[in-house]
C-alpha positions as a LaTeX table, in Angstrom:
\begin{tabular}{lrrr}
\hline
Residue & $x$ (\AA) & $y$ (\AA) & $z$ (\AA) \\
\hline
Met1 & 76.76 & $-3.12$ & 134.29 \\
Ser2 & 79.60 & $-0.61$ & 134.74 \\
Glu3 & 81.81 & $-0.12$ & 137.75 \\
Ile4 & 84.77 & 1.81 & 139.14 \\
His5 & 87.69 & $-0.13$ & 140.62 \\
Ile6 & 90.72 & 1.75 & 141.98 \\
Val7 & 93.63 & 0.35 & 144.00 \\
Arg8 & 96.12 & 2.71 & 145.64 \\
Asp9 & 98.99 & 1.98 & 148.04 \\
Tyr10 & 99.80 & 4.57 & 150.72 \\
Pro11 & 102.87 & 4.54 & 153.01 \\
His12 & 100.69 & 5.00 & 156.10 \\
Pro13 & 99.09 & 2.58 & 158.59 \\
Pro14 & 95.49 & 1.45 & 158.00 \\
Ala15 & 94.15 & 3.31 & 161.07 \\
Lys16 & 95.50 & 6.60 & 159.70 \\
Val17 & 94.03 & 6.01 & 156.22 \\
Trp18 & 90.73 & 4.97 & 157.81 \\
Arg19 & 90.56 & 8.25 & 159.73 \\
Ala20 & 91.29 & 10.30 & 156.61 \\
Val21 & 88.55 & 8.59 & 154.57 \\
Thr22 & 85.89 & 8.43 & 157.30 \\
Asp23 & 86.33 & 11.58 & 159.42 \\
Pro24 & 83.74 & 14.12 & 158.18 \\
Ala25 & 86.13 & 17.02 & 158.87 \\
Leu26 & 88.93 & 15.43 & 156.81 \\
Val27 & 86.94 & 14.11 & 153.83 \\
Pro28 & 86.43 & 17.56 & 152.20 \\
Leu29 & 90.19 & 18.14 & 152.29 \\
Trp30 & 90.90 & 15.30 & 149.85 \\
Thr31 & 87.65 & 15.48 & 147.86 \\
Ala32 & 88.43 & 19.12 & 147.02 \\
Thr33 & 90.36 & 17.85 & 143.97 \\
Gly34 & 87.04 & 16.50 & 142.65 \\
Ala35 & 83.57 & 17.93 & 143.21 \\
Gly36 & 84.49 & 18.92 & 146.78 \\
Gly37 & 81.86 & 16.75 & 148.43 \\
Arg38 & 81.54 & 16.85 & 152.18 \\
Pro39 & 79.57 & 14.32 & 154.20 \\
Glu40 & 76.62 & 15.60 & 156.22 \\
Gly41 & 75.37 & 13.35 & 159.01 \\
Phe42 & 77.98 & 10.64 & 158.37 \\
Ala43 & 79.13 & 8.22 & 161.04 \\
Pro44 & 80.74 & 4.82 & 160.34 \\
Val45 & 77.75 & 3.02 & 161.88 \\
Val46 & 75.51 & 0.60 & 159.98 \\
Gly47 & 72.14 & 2.19 & 159.20 \\
Thr48 & 73.39 & 5.78 & 159.29 \\
Lys49 & 71.77 & 7.83 & 156.53 \\
Phe50 & 73.91 & 10.71 & 155.28 \\
Arg51 & 74.45 & 12.95 & 152.30 \\
Phe52 & 77.41 & 14.16 & 150.32 \\
Leu53 & 77.03 & 17.85 & 149.53 \\
Ala54 & 79.02 & 19.48 & 146.74 \\
Lys55 & 78.81 & 22.57 & 144.60 \\
Pro56 & 75.77 & 22.22 & 142.32 \\
Lys57 & 76.43 & 22.00 & 138.58 \\
Pro58 & 74.05 & 22.30 & 135.63 \\
Gly59 & 71.89 & 19.18 & 135.70 \\
Trp60 & 73.00 & 18.14 & 139.19 \\
Ser61 & 71.86 & 19.51 & 142.56 \\
Gly62 & 75.15 & 18.64 & 144.26 \\
Val63 & 73.46 & 16.19 & 146.66 \\
Val64 & 74.03 & 12.43 & 146.91 \\
Asp65 & 71.97 & 10.39 & 149.40 \\
Cys66 & 73.75 & 7.51 & 151.10 \\
Glu67 & 73.30 & 4.88 & 153.81 \\
Val68 & 76.01 & 2.96 & 155.63 \\
Leu69 & 75.48 & $-0.75$ & 154.88 \\
Glu70 & 78.53 & $-2.42$ & 156.44 \\
Val71 & 81.45 & $-1.38$ & 158.65 \\
Asn72 & 84.48 & $-3.28$ & 159.90 \\
Glu73 & 86.85 & $-0.60$ & 161.23 \\
Pro74 & 89.57 & $-0.08$ & 160.01 \\
Ser75 & 89.27 & $-2.41$ & 157.05 \\
Leu76 & 85.84 & $-2.06$ & 155.39 \\
Leu77 & 83.19 & 0.59 & 154.74 \\
Arg78 & 80.27 & $-0.09$ & 152.40 \\
Tyr79 & 77.49 & 2.40 & 151.67 \\
Ser80 & 74.71 & 3.01 & 149.16 \\
Trp81 & 74.90 & 5.98 & 146.77 \\
Thr82 & 71.81 & 7.54 & 145.18 \\
Gly83 & 72.15 & 10.56 & 142.89 \\
Asp84 & 69.57 & 13.15 & 141.90 \\
Glu85 & 65.87 & 12.35 & 141.82 \\
Gly86 & 66.25 & 8.81 & 143.11 \\
Gly87 & 68.32 & 7.49 & 140.21 \\
Asp88 & 70.07 & 4.13 & 140.32 \\
Val89 & 71.11 & 3.01 & 143.77 \\
Thr90 & 74.76 & 2.05 & 143.52 \\
Glu91 & 77.24 & 0.85 & 146.14 \\
Val92 & 80.59 & 2.20 & 147.24 \\
Val93 & 83.08 & 0.01 & 149.11 \\
Tyr94 & 86.36 & 1.06 & 150.75 \\
Arg95 & 88.70 & $-1.82$ & 151.60 \\
Leu96 & 91.87 & $-1.18$ & 153.58 \\
Glu97 & 94.52 & $-3.81$ & 154.20 \\
Pro98 & 98.09 & $-3.71$ & 155.48 \\
His99 & 100.50 & $-3.88$ & 152.56 \\
Ala100 & 104.28 & $-3.39$ & 152.29 \\
Gly101 & 104.54 & $-1.39$ & 155.52 \\
Gly102 & 101.58 & 0.80 & 154.62 \\
Thr103 & 98.01 & 0.41 & 153.40 \\
Arg104 & 96.45 & $-0.88$ & 150.22 \\
Phe105 & 93.22 & 1.07 & 149.68 \\
Thr106 & 90.69 & $-0.39$ & 147.25 \\
Tyr107 & 87.77 & 1.74 & 146.10 \\
Asp108 & 84.87 & 0.04 & 144.31 \\
His109 & 81.71 & 1.75 & 143.08 \\
Thr110 & 79.32 & $-0.72$ & 141.46 \\
Gly111 & 75.77 & $-0.91$ & 140.15 \\
Phe112 & 75.81 & 1.57 & 137.25 \\
Thr113 & 73.33 & 0.46 & 134.58 \\
Gly114 & 72.50 & 1.41 & 131.02 \\
Val115 & 74.17 & 3.96 & 128.77 \\
Gly116 & 73.84 & 6.65 & 131.44 \\
Gly117 & 75.56 & 4.34 & 133.91 \\
Val118 & 78.50 & 3.81 & 131.56 \\
Phe119 & 78.88 & 7.58 & 131.23 \\
Met120 & 78.52 & 8.16 & 135.00 \\
Ala121 & 81.05 & 5.43 & 135.87 \\
Lys122 & 83.55 & 6.94 & 133.44 \\
Leu123 & 83.03 & 10.47 & 134.79 \\
Leu124 & 83.08 & 9.52 & 138.47 \\
Gly125 & 85.99 & 7.13 & 137.93 \\
His126 & 88.14 & 9.95 & 136.56 \\
Val127 & 87.23 & 12.21 & 139.49 \\
Arg128 & 87.81 & 9.48 & 142.12 \\
Arg129 & 91.20 & 8.56 & 140.67 \\
Lys130 & 92.28 & 12.19 & 140.93 \\
Met131 & 91.02 & 12.49 & 144.52 \\
Leu132 & 92.86 & 9.36 & 145.59 \\
Arg133 & 96.05 & 10.19 & 143.63 \\
Val134 & 96.27 & 13.97 & 144.23 \\
Gly135 & 93.93 & 14.85 & 147.13 \\
Leu136 & 94.39 & 12.11 & 149.72 \\
Pro137 & 98.23 & 11.79 & 149.93 \\
Pro138 & 98.89 & 15.32 & 151.29 \\
Val139 & 96.12 & 14.90 & 153.87 \\
Leu140 & 97.67 & 11.61 & 155.00 \\
Asp141 & 101.12 & 13.21 & 155.11 \\
Asp142 & 99.82 & 15.91 & 157.48 \\
Leu143 & 98.22 & 13.54 & 159.96 \\
Gly144 & 100.23 & 12.28 & 162.92 \\
Glu145 & 100.92 & 8.56 & 163.17 \\
Asp146 & 97.88 & 8.20 & 165.44 \\
Gly147 & 95.69 & 9.87 & 162.78 \\
Ser148 & 95.29 & 13.17 & 164.60 \\
Pro149 & 95.87 & 16.39 & 162.63 \\
Arg150 & 99.13 & 18.22 & 163.14 \\
Leu151 & 98.65 & 21.81 & 164.23 \\
Cys152 & 99.11 & 24.67 & 161.76 \\
Gly153 & 101.13 & 24.11 & 158.64 \\
Gly154 & 101.61 & 21.71 & 155.80 \\
Ala155 & 99.13 & 20.44 & 153.27 \\
Leu156 & 96.12 & 20.45 & 155.61 \\
Ser157 & 96.52 & 24.16 & 156.21 \\
Ser158 & 97.05 & 24.78 & 152.51 \\
Ala159 & 93.98 & 22.73 & 151.68 \\
Leu160 & 91.92 & 24.60 & 154.25 \\
Arg161 & 92.87 & 27.92 & 152.69 \\
Arg162 & 91.76 & 26.65 & 149.26 \\
Ile163 & 88.76 & 24.53 & 150.06 \\
Arg164 & 85.18 & 25.63 & 149.70 \\
Thr165 & 82.34 & 23.34 & 150.60 \\
Tyr166 & 78.83 & 24.03 & 149.48 \\
Ala167 & 75.39 & 23.36 & 150.83 \\
Pro168 & 72.20 & 23.45 & 148.78 \\
Gly169 & 70.71 & 26.94 & 148.95 \\
Ser170 & 73.92 & 28.54 & 150.17 \\
Gly171 & 74.36 & 30.42 & 146.91 \\
Gly172 & 77.88 & 29.03 & 146.63 \\
His173 & 79.08 & 30.61 & 149.87 \\
Ser174 & 81.60 & 28.75 & 151.96 \\
Val175 & 80.29 & 26.64 & 154.80 \\
Pro176 & 82.84 & 26.75 & 157.64 \\
Ser177 & 83.90 & 23.53 & 159.31 \\
Ser178 & 83.16 & 23.50 & 163.03 \\
Asn179 & 86.48 & 21.74 & 163.63 \\
Val180 & 88.64 & 24.43 & 162.07 \\
Leu181 & 89.63 & 27.90 & 163.20 \\
Thr182 & 90.84 & 30.24 & 160.50 \\
Cys183 & 93.09 & 32.97 & 161.85 \\
Ala184 & 91.63 & 36.38 & 161.05 \\
Asn185 & 94.92 & 38.11 & 160.38 \\
Ala186 & 96.20 & 37.90 & 156.81 \\
Gly187 & 99.12 & 35.56 & 156.38 \\
Leu188 & 98.29 & 33.33 & 159.33 \\
Arg189 & 97.55 & 29.71 & 158.52 \\
Pro190 & 94.38 & 27.95 & 159.64 \\
Cys191 & 94.75 & 26.04 & 162.90 \\
Trp192 & 92.85 & 23.04 & 164.20 \\
Ala193 & 90.39 & 23.82 & 166.93 \\
Ala194 & 91.35 & 22.80 & 170.43 \\
Gly195 & 88.26 & 20.61 & 170.60 \\
Trp196 & 89.48 & 18.14 & 167.98 \\
Pro197 & 88.66 & 14.61 & 169.16 \\
\hline
\end{tabular}
């Protein structure tokens, strides 16, 4: 059996890292360095069924079906992960723990079987490492200490200008986030909507 195991230390408190990795509006900002998956229907509540939607690629619809299996906010999230056509059901676990004035984030993705599983673990492992090394730090840097987004500017605004999320059947057109307002005038940075929780 193959698996992915990644450990990253971030100079931010666990509650802030938890928000960045579980808030459906923030997840696409750091996954944009990979396949750009965005969660649809996600809530950190046991039993919640949700999907990750990404840009389809040859041989992959861009949809991953998941179910939340265990939650202990802000230290543990465990969910199932099922790729196209009901393939292997694997498990993803996020573990967050205070470490050296910040947070140690451990990502495990287990349950890959056979030759295809070895290939998938290698491919996904490369993508996940990049997301956690390149994508997540600027998002964390642009959140306030309480985990709320800072208004206009910084990496979040830059990411919002770049990011495109895709839904099946959208023909590759951008799907706007309901939590983000993009200023219509050229040169203005995106701003967080006033209704942000």
